[in-house]
MINU-876722 format. One record per residue: residue number from 0; residue in one letter; x, y, z of N, C-alpha, C, CB in turn. Coordinates in steps of 0.001 Angstrom, whole numbers, always signed. Glycine has a CB too. Layout:
# residues N
    k  r      n.x      n.y      n.z     ca.x     ca.y     ca.z      c.x      c.y      c.z     cb.x     cb.y     cb.z
  NUM  A        X        Y        Z        X        Y        Z        X        Y        Z        X        Y        Z
...
//
This chain:
# residues 116
    k  r      n.x      n.y      n.z     ca.x     ca.y     ca.z      c.x      c.y      c.z     cb.x     cb.y     cb.z
    0  M   -24450    +4344   -18494   -24428    +3246   -17562   -23130    +2469   -17750   -25660    +2336   -17753
    1  K   -22493    +2132   -16661   -21290    +1304   -16712   -21721     -154   -16645   -20298    +1656   -15547
    2  K   -21317     -948   -17629   -21625    -2371   -17650   -20352    -3141   -17339   -22221    -2803   -19024
    3  L   -20445    -4054   -16401   -19289    -4827   -15972   -19253    -6138   -16739   -19324    -5082   -14447
    4  A   -18130    -6397   -17418   -17999    -7583   -18249   -17405    -8761   -17483   -17146    -7274   -19457
    5  S   -17058    -8575   -16266   -16378    -9603   -15487   -17304   -10159   -14409   -15097    -9038   -14851
    6  H   -17065   -11375   -14035   -17780   -11936   -12888   -17099   -11511   -11586   -17845   -13483   -12986
    7  L   -15958   -10840   -11707   -15220   -10383   -10532   -15467    -8889   -10316   -13701   -10669   -10690
    8  V   -16376    -8586    -9420   -16709    -7207    -9097   -16146    -6897    -7719   -18252    -6965    -9147
    9  G   -15416    -5796    -7633   -14836    -5382    -6361   -15566    -4171    -5812   -13346    -5076    -6520
   10  I   -15723    -4152    -4510   -16280    -3006    -3802   -15291    -2650    -2713   -17711    -3308    -3213
   11  D   -14786    -1425    -2764   -13847     -936    -1760   -14502     +280    -1110   -12434     -576    -2392
   12  Q   -14221     +512     +152   -14835    +1646     +827   -13959    +2124    +1960   -16220    +1283    +1348
   13  G   -14234    +3342    +2409   -13469    +3891    +3508   -14051    +5200    +3994   -12036    +4084    +3100
   14  E   -13368    +5778    +4977   -13778    +7037    +5573   -12527    +7843    +5864   -14621    +6813    +6864
   15  V   -12580    +9150    +5587   -11405   +10011    +5709   -11789   +11295    +6427   -10798   +10324    +4319
   16  E   -11037   +11656    +7475   -11200   +12994    +8031   -10455   +13941    +7107   -10668   +13089    +9519
   17  L   -11200   +14796    +6442   -10620   +15659    +5424    -9904   +16850    +6041   -11695   +16138    +4469
   18  F   -10505   +17456    +7055    -9852   +18558    +7760   -10566   +18813    +9080    -9837   +19842    +6891
   19  S    -9856   +19498    +9978   -10400   +19956   +11254    -9789   +21327   +11508   -10087   +18940   +12438
   20  D   -10487   +22384   +11088    -9937   +23743   +11126   -10348   +24560   +12342   -10348   +24471    +9903
   21  F   -11281   +24081   +13141   -11784   +24866   +14263   -10687   +25165   +15292   -12939   +24131   +14933
   22  A   -10019   +24134   +15772    -9009   +24307   +16828    -7804   +25114   +16359    -8544   +22952   +17327
   23  S    -7452   +24971   +15084    -6246   +25636   +14579    -6540   +26994   +13934    -5550   +24739   +13574
   24  G    -7814   +27365   +13831    -8155   +28623   +13172    -7865   +28602   +11685    -7408   +29757   +13809
   25  G    -8083   +27440   +11057    -7780   +27268    +9638    -8742   +27987    +8719    -7775   +25824    +9298
   26  D    -8419   +27962    +7427    -9147   +28693    +6390   -10640   +28368    +6325    -8528   +28408    +5061
   27  M   -10996   +27116    +6467   -12405   +26739    +6350   -13233   +27343    +7487   -12548   +25209    +6346
   28  W   -12602   +27512    +8649   -13313   +28071    +9797   -13333   +29602    +9768   -12673   +27586   +11092
   29  T   -12231   +30203    +9391   -12161   +31671    +9397   -12754   +32281    +8130   -10714   +32125    +9553
   30  G   -12766   +31527    +7039   -13289   +32052    +5776   -12249   +32809    +4975   -14461   +32951    +6041
   31  D   -11024   +32846    +5437    -9928   +33498    +4710    -9059   +32438    +4062    -9079   +34395    +5655
   32  G    -8717   +32628    +2802    -7826   +31688    +2120    -8599   +30659    +1313    -6936   +30984    +3126
   33  S    -7959   +29521    +1091    -8519   +28473     +238    -9802   +27914     +835    -7500   +27347      +33
   34  R   -10806   +27744       -4   -12092   +27197     +424   -12321   +25831     -217   -13243   +28161      +62
   35  E   -11213   +25136     -507   -11262   +23807    -1105   -10247   +22917     -409   -10988   +23867    -2633
   36  R   -10637   +21678     -183    -9715   +20670     +340    -9782   +19460     -563   -10054   +20286    +1814
   37  R    -8607   +18857     -822    -8476   +17650    -1637    -7633   +16641     -869    -7839   +17969    -3032
   38  K    -7977   +15390    -1052    -7165   +14325     -469    -7175   +13147    -1426    -7691   +13908     +942
   39  R    -5997   +12622    -1705    -5867   +11446    -2570    -6206   +10209    -1752    -4424   +11338    -3177
   40  V    -7080    +9384    -2290    -7472    +8118    -1673    -6914    +7000    -2543    -9039    +8001    -1520
   41  T    -6271    +6024    -1924    -5710    +4874    -2632    -6548    +3638    -2305    -4210    +4651    -2245
   42  F    -6960    +2913    -3329    -7742    +1703    -3135    -6878     +621    -2488    -8318    +1208    -4476
   43  S    -7538     -338    -1821    -6797    -1420    -1160    -6101    -2322    -2172    -7737    -2253     -286
   44  E    -6643    -2399    -3397    -5977    -3059    -4519    -6509    -2424    -5803    -6220    -4626    -4504
   45  P    -5732    -2475    -6877    -6170    -1818    -8119    -7390    -2491    -8745    -5033    -1803    -9124
   46  F    -8205    -1692    -9397    -9312    -2195   -10209    -8788    -2462   -11618   -10511    -1179   -10234
   47  R    -9536    -3209   -12407    -9163    -3485   -13803    -9246    -2209   -14645   -10081    -4582   -14404
   48  E   -10290    -1419   -14442   -10497     -128   -15098   -10965     +850   -14026   -11541     -232   -16285
   49  P   -10933    +2145   -14296   -11406    +3094   -13288   -12831    +2745   -12830   -11363    +4533   -13847
   50  P   -13041    +2613   -11513   -14351    +2236   -10998   -15296    +3434   -10907   -14205    +1589    -9633
   51  S   -16540    +3164   -10582   -17489    +4207   -10218   -17260    +4520    -8744   -18981    +3768   -10496
   52  V   -17203    +5803    -8402   -16912    +6212    -7022   -18018    +7135    -6536   -15523    +6916    -6920
   53  Q   -18486    +6890    -5323   -19453    +7759    -4666   -18829    +8293    -3387   -20783    +7004    -4368
   54  V   -19059    +9577    -3109   -18592   +10184    -1866   -19788   +10784    -1127   -17506   +11272    -2146
   55  A   -19674   +10854     +198   -20748   +11403    +1024   -20156   +11991    +2296   -21803   +10315    +1362
   56  L   -20872   +12923    +2881   -20477   +13460    +4178   -20834   +12451    +5260   -21161   +14831    +4451
   57  S   -19899   +12155    +6150   -20214   +11311    +7298   -20125   +12126    +8596   -19257   +10094    +7354
   58  L   -19476   +13302    +8542   -19464   +14249    +9651   -19295   +15641    +9077   -18332   +13921   +10677
   59  W   -20126   +16562    +9529   -20064   +17942    +9077   -20326   +18809   +10288   -21089   +18233    +7923
   60  D   -19295   +19479   +10776   -19391   +20355   +11941   -19330   +21782   +11411   -18241   +20070   +13000
   61  I   -20454   +22527   +11499   -20562   +23827   +10849   -21045   +24893   +11824   -21505   +23744    +9654
   62  D   -20806   +26148   +11468   -21315   +27295   +12208   -22739   +27568   +11722   -20392   +28557   +12020
   63  S   -23697   +27560   +12632   -25104   +27713   +12245   -25505   +29160   +11962   -25988   +27158   +13330
   64  S   -24623   +30126   +12230   -24994   +31524   +11993   -24702   +31983   +10557   -24255   +32420   +12973
   65  A   -24080   +31132    +9756   -23744   +31483    +8375   -24491   +30554    +7419   -22205   +31396    +8136
   66  N   -24472   +30905    +6144   -25090   +30050    +5128   -24330   +28728    +5016   -25124   +30769    +3757
   67  I   -25068   +27681    +4712   -24490   +26339    +4597   -24372   +26008    +3120   -25357   +25266    +5349
   68  R   -23122   +25883    +2646   -22860   +25581    +1237   -21804   +24491    +1151   -22403   +26852     +463
   69  V   -21994   +23547     +246   -20994   +22501      +65   -21099   +21918    -1338   -21163   +21392    +1126
   70  D   -19948   +21551    -1868   -19856   +20849    -3140   -18881   +19702    -2922   -19391   +21805    -4316
   71  L   -19353   +18461    -3061   -18531   +17266    -2872   -18280   +16607    -4211   -19204   +16275    -1899
   72  G   -17132   +15949    -4340   -16888   +15238    -5574   -15724   +14277    -5499   -16657   +16201    -6662
   73  A   -15656   +13418    -6504   -14531   +12517    -6718   -13957   +12876    -8076   -14962   +10992    -6641
   74  Q   -12677   +13203    -8117   -12023   +13600    -9367   -10760   +12769    -9577   -11680   +15115    -9354
   75  K   -10249   +12808   -10803    -9028   +12090   -11175    -9101   +10618   -10766    -7805   +12754   -10530
   76  I   -10220    +9981   -11102   -10424    +8569   -10767    -9605    +7719   -11722   -11934    +8181   -10836
   77  D    -8784    +6839   -11167    -8056    +5873   -11982    -8131    +4508   -11306    -6572    +6313   -12189
   78  T    -7401    +3540   -11801    -7499    +2176   -11275    -6941    +2047    -9856    -6769    +1220   -12195
   79  K    -6106    +2994    -9440    -5449    +2898    -8129    -6044    +3804    -7062    -4002    +3214    -8274
   80  G    -6847    +4817    -7471    -7419    +5714    -6479    -8116    +6907    -7113    -6346    +6194    -5539
   81  F    -8378    +7924    -6291    -9075    +9124    -6754    -8796   +10267    -5796   -10600    +8874    -6876
   82  D    -9150   +11479    -6230    -9066   +12665    -5377   -10443   +12956    -4801    -8527   +13895    -6170
   83  M   -10530   +12999    -3474   -11742   +13396    -2781   -11710   +14919    -2676   -11856   +12711    -1363
   84  V   -12808   +15599    -3045   -12827   +17061    -3094   -14011   +17607    -2298   -12891   +17555    -4556
   85  F   -13728   +18607    -1453   -14743   +19332     -692   -14545   +20815     -953   -14660   +19009     +842
   86  R   -15634   +21510    -1307   -15565   +22954    -1538   -16695   +23650     -800   -15629   +23275    -3046
   87  T   -16417   +24875     -344   -17443   +25769     +159   -17098   +27173     -292   -17565   +25687    +1708
   88  W   -17983   +28132      -68   -17752   +29492     -541   -18581   +30463     +298   -18105   +29623    -2052
   89  G   -18375   +31734      +29   -19132   +32776     +717   -18813   +32823    +2196   -20614   +32561     +522
   90  D   -19857   +33020    +3018   -19637   +33165    +4456   -19743   +31850    +5222   -20622   +34146    +5018
   91  S   -19838   +30716    +4530   -19910   +29414    +5204   -18669   +29189    +6059   -20061   +28272    +4173
   92  R   -18894   +28732    +7280   -17790   +28437    +8209   -17881   +26969    +8594   -17842   +29360    +9490
   93  I   -16859   +26223    +8190   -16839   +24776    +8405   -15724   +24447    +9404   -16628   +24003    +7051
   94  A   -16087   +23832   +10518   -15104   +23482   +11537   -14340   +22210   +11164   -15789   +23303   +12890
   95  R   -15085   +21191   +10742   -14428   +19934   +10357   -15348   +19107    +9480   -14014   +19125   +11603
   96  V   -14718   +18233    +8705   -15446   +17382    +7762   -14803   +16001    +7723   -15468   +18015    +6343
   97  R   -15662   +14996    +7745   -15236   +13620    +7490   -16108   +13121    +6347   -15365   +12694    +8786
   98  M   -15489   +12454    +5388   -16217   +11945    +4228   -16028   +10435    +4102   -15749   +12654    +2941
   99  S   -17071    +9787    +3629   -16985    +8355    +3330   -17015    +8186    +1818   -18153    +7552    +4011
  100  W   -16533    +7038    +1354   -16486    +6770      -85   -16691    +5287     -340   -15145    +7240     -691
  101  T   -17209    +5002    -1523   -17384    +3629    -1982   -17027    +3578    -3467   -18851    +3123    -1730
  102  A   -16265    +2570    -3846   -15874    +2368    -5249   -16366     +995    -5696   -14316    +2492    -5434
  103  F   -16973     +945    -6906   -17500     -288    -7495   -16871     -475    -8863   -19059     -251    -7599
  104  G   -16353    -1662    -9136   -15805    -1896   -10463   -15254    -3297   -10625   -14729     -896   -10757
  105  E   -14794    -3567   -11834   -14193    -4867   -12126   -12805    -4958   -11508   -14118    -5103   -13645
  106  V   -12482    -6142   -11005   -11141    -6403   -10480   -10486    -7493   -11319   -11195    -6819    -8977
  107  K    -9191    -7560   -11238    -8458    -8566   -12008    -8615    -9947   -11384    -6971    -8195   -12101
  108  S    -8580   -10932   -12236    -8624   -12326   -11823    -7205   -12856   -11697    -9442   -13176   -12822
  109  D    -7028   -13886   -10917    -5725   -14545   -10832    -5333   -15154   -12175    -5743   -15629    -9745
  110  D    -6328   -15383   -13032    -6078   -15968   -14357    -5676   -14933   -15404    -7310   -16702   -14832
  111  D    -5779   -13629   -15076    -5381   -12578   -16022    -3868   -12561   -16150    -5904   -11187   -15567
  112  W    -3406   -12373   -17356    -1964   -12279   -17618    -1632   -10918   -18128    -1505   -13339   -18617
  113  D     -584   -10339   -17648      -44    -9093   -18193    +1162    -9462   -19027     +333    -8065   -17059
  114  L    +1008    -9481   -20360    +2087    -9913   -21228    +3113    -8818   -21469    +1530   -10384   -22537
  115  Y    +2694    -7543   -21438    +3635    -6471   -21727    +3514    -5397   -20688    +3405    -5892   -23118
//
């Protein structure tokens, strides 16, 4: 469990279109090539320490004739941002994906001093 020691808790959130491969015949739609997409997300302002981050699908346009597989995650979380990650495999055909995210954590106070 993450315990917050500050009375200043920040919540940042957003939504990102990760890819749209249907119109362009991209890898996620054809099933050839990379089956992973990553996008760096930058917070609106830095947190004091790396926050807790949750990601979710907000749009998933898929081919219904194939198996539906997905692995979502947030990686490389630091005080300034994180990598949003979407993976699929096998015969799954994904036309496009939009993901939402929320970050919770301590933020700096105006009274904090950076001495060095």
